[in-house]
N, C-alpha and C positions, 0 to 999 in steps of 0.2 A: 225155151228161157228159165221158164219157171221151176219146172222139174229138175232142171240142171243145177239150180240155185239151189233147192230144197235138198239134194243129195250132198252136196258140196257141205252146207250147214251140218247136216247128220254126221257126216265124215269128222268134219272139226269136232263137233262135242264128242265123238267117242275117242279120238285122240286126245282131247284134253283130260277126259277121263281116265285114260290109260295111264297118262303121264301123272297124274294126282295120286292114282293107287300105287303106283311105282313107286313114287317120291315118299308116300307113306310109308310103306315097305322097307326103305331105306332108312328112314329115320327110326323105325321101331328096331331094327338089326342095330344100328349105331348105338341107341340107348342101351339093348342087353349087353353088348360090347363092354359100354361103360361102366354098367352096373358089373360085370364079371372082374373088371380090372380094379374097381373099388374095394369087392369082396375080399379078392387078391392082398391088396395093401393092409387090409384091416388085418387080416390074418396073419401077415408078418410083422406086424407091428405086436400084435400080441405075443406073438413066439418070442421076439427079441426082449420084450419087458420081462420074461420070466427070469433069466439067468440075472437080470441086474438086478431084482426084487430080492433073488435068493443072494446075490453076492453082498448085496447092500447088508442084508439082515446078519451075514455071517461076520460081516467087518465089523459090526457095533456089538456083537456079542464078545469079539475079543478084548476090547481094550477094555469093557465093563467087566471082566474079569479080572485083568490085570490090575484096575482100579481097586475092586474088592482085595487083591492079595496085599496092594501096598497100603492100604487103610490098616489091615490087621496088622501087618509089620510095625506101622505109626503108633497103632494106638498099645503095643506091647513094649516099643523102646521108650513112650512117654512116662512108663511108670516110675516114681521116684520112692525114695526110700528116706527113714529117718534114723536118729540116733537110737541104739539100742537103748532099753530102759533104765540099765545100770550107769549109762553115761548121761543120759537126759536130766540132770540132777542140778542142786544148786551147789557151787563149789567155792572154796577159799583158797588164794591164792598163797602158796608157800614158799615158791622162789623163780627166778626170772634169770634165764642166761643167755645172752645177747651179744654182740660185738663188744660190748665194754666189761666183759666178764658174766659173774654169778652175783646176784643180789639174793641172799638169803640170812634170817627172814626177812620180809619186806618191811620197809620203815613205816607204812600206813597200812591198815587191812585193805583188801582188795577182792573182789569175787568176780565169779563167770557163771552164768545161768544159762542151762542148754535146756529148761524144761519146755520150751514153746518151740513147735515144730518151723522147721525154716527160719529160726531167729536164733541170734546170740546177744545176750545182754549182762548187765554187772556193772558195777563200781570200780573206778578206778583208782580209787582211794580219794578223792575229792570231787569227782564228776561221774554222773552216770552217762552210759554209751549204750549204743545198739547198732545192729548191723544185721543183715541176711544173710543167711548160710544155707551153702549146698551142700548135699551128704552125698558121698559114692560110695563104691565098694571099699571094702577093708579098710575103714575108718578114713577114707579120705573126704577132705571137708574144702572148701573155696567159701573164705570169707569175704564179702562183699564191703565196701567203703563203710568204715566205721564212723558214725556221727557221736559226739558227745555234748554235753552242757558245756558252759564257758565259766564257770566259777573257779575262783584263783584260791588255791590251797593256803593255809594259813604258814606253811613250812617248805622252802627252796627245795629241800629234800623229797618232800614230799609230791610236789609238782615233777622234780626229775623222775622219780619213780611212777608215776603214773604217764609220763610220756614215753618212756622205754615199755611200759606194759603195754601201752595200745598199740604201739609201733610192733613190737613183739608178735600181738595177738593178729595184726593186719596182714603178716608174713604166714600165719601157720596154714600148713595144708593135711595135718594128719592127727587125730584123736583117739587116746586107749586108755584102757583102764591098766593101772600098775598096783597089784595089790588091792589095798582099799582107796588108794588114791586116783588120779588121773594126770596124764601127760599130754600136753598140745605140743607139737611140734613143726618146724618147718624149717626152712632155708637160712642155718646161723641162729635158730633159737629154740628154747624149750621152756616152757612154762609148767611149773607143777603145783597141783593143787589137792587140798586134803578134804573131803566132805563137810559140808557147813552145817553144823550141828544147829545153827539157830534158825535155819530156813527163812532166811532173811535176806533179799537181795542188796543190801544197804540203802543210801538215798534213793530218793526218786529218778528214774530215768524218763521222766515225761518230758518230751521235747527232743529226746537223742534217737529215738525210735526212727529209721528211715521208713520212708512209703514203700 
């Protein structure tokens, strides 16, 4: 009885050891398989990322190039021009032609000062005035809203002339030299000037200049 029991126990121990070894071998095999799968996934992800990175790089380069081109075009189109030197002077009004006819010579002295870039100013006969002016090609001009001082003229005729003068100047869209003089024209108006030998713009235009 004692020997049989001992043999039975040895058989049980050997069987347990065999089972343990087999289990360890199986676990090791499973671990190797999992490692192989993980390695394959990592390789696939890296390969997939390369085209994406390349695509992203090429996409960002195209807008950058277009943006640079647009910027260059904008810089070129924003360049402005001023009046020619023979026009950018101080002028003395010699006649007004508008819807009411022609007034020549003027009742009172009136001037036009084109010496400051981007500005027009002068004296209407009683009040100083000023406005912004944009200069285009071929003598084309756009006169902004004219602002003037509000002093009353001593004579009604002077008041009427100043009103006509500033209204005509507001409609001006072209300026050109004519001999020694200057012609400012627009829709239904023409203002003719001679050089102002006094080089004086008349009464002060302080407070009349637009911002």
